[in-house]
N, C-alpha and C positions, 0 to 999 in steps of 0.2 A: 669626477669619479675616475681609482684607479682600476682597470680591470685584467683579470689573473687568469688566460686558460689555460692548461692542463691539457697532455692527448702525448698518447704514443705508451702507456700501462701492458700488459699482457701476461702472459706467463710463459715463460719460456726456460730450458734447461738447466742445471749447475755448468759452468763452463761459460755460456750465451753472449748473446748482446743485446742492450735497447735502448735508445733513443730516446730520448724525454722532449718535448716540446710545450713551452709557455708563450702562447702568445698576448702582447700586451700594445702598448700605442708608444710613437718616437717619444711622445714627454716625460713619459718614463722611462725609457730604459736611458734619455739626461737626464733623470732626476733621483731616480732611486737607483741604492744598491740594491742588484737581484742576487736570490738566491733560494735554493735546493734545502726541503727539513723532506725528512721522515716520520713514521710514527706506526712502526709494530703494536700488534694488535695487547693492550693491557699493560703496554708501554711510552712512557713518554716522545714528547717530536723530541727527534733528536737532528741541531745538524747534520749536514751534508755536506752543500758548496757553495760559493759565494763566488760570485765572481766583481767587481767596481762598477759603479755610475761611470767611471771613462771608460773601464773599458784594462783597462796597462795594469791590473792585481786582479792575480784567483786566489784562493783555502779553499784548502779542503780538509777535511774531518780522518785524521791515519788509518782506519781499516778502508777505506775509497781512495786512499793514495793512489795513485800508478793503474791503477781501475777503469776507474767515472774523472773525467774531465768537464767539465763548463766552460762553454762559449757562447757570444750572442751574437747576431745575422743584426745588421739596423737598417736595411732594406727591407728585412721582410720582418721584424720590431719581435724577432723572437728572442728565445733566451735557451737553450740545449743544454742537456748531461747524457753527455754517454758516458752509458755504461757495457764495460767489459768484462770478461771471467766474470758470469755474475757466479756468485754464492749466494746455498737458502738463508742466508741470512743475513742475508737486503731484503728478504719480501717484508713488504710497508706497504705503505701508503705513500706518494711522496704529496707534497706540498708544494709549490711555489711562489717565494712568497718578496716583498719588497721591501727596504727598510730607507728612510731619508740619505740621501748623503752630506750630512752635515751626521750621521752615527758614525763615536772611534770607531775606527777599525780595529781594535781592542775589543770591542765588543760586542761585531759582530756574527758572531755562534751564540748568544742570546736569541729566541725564540720574540719576547719579551720586543723586541726595539724593531718588530716588523710590523705595520704599520699596515698595510692589505697581503693578504692571500687569499690562491685558488682554491680549489672545488678541488684535489687530490686526485689521485688518478690508483687505481692496486697494481700494483707490483710481486708476479709472483715465482719462484725460483726453485725450479723444484731439482732435489736430490738424484 
């Protein structure tokens, strides 16, 4: 059973920073591509960033490029999302998700490709 536990959300002023954490298992990090999605009220779930199971490749949605960084710490079995220069439009519930390493990379931004999801953590950016 894959478990994903997010933390690190909160309230921050525009221009500030937050770091989200997703704790899982070693087996999950070795077998799954790990991603962050977000969902604002009355909007569809949106891809934010992903790191390949091998740790060799990352991908971001255009709106966060240059501001957000996804990384992982194998010693801590944790995936991070460092968010800098936050904007009000970044306000959402952020979810950690895992897709099998066999997932075609071109489909990696599609939510239905992910088998496992965390409970979510709220990020609120005040302007």
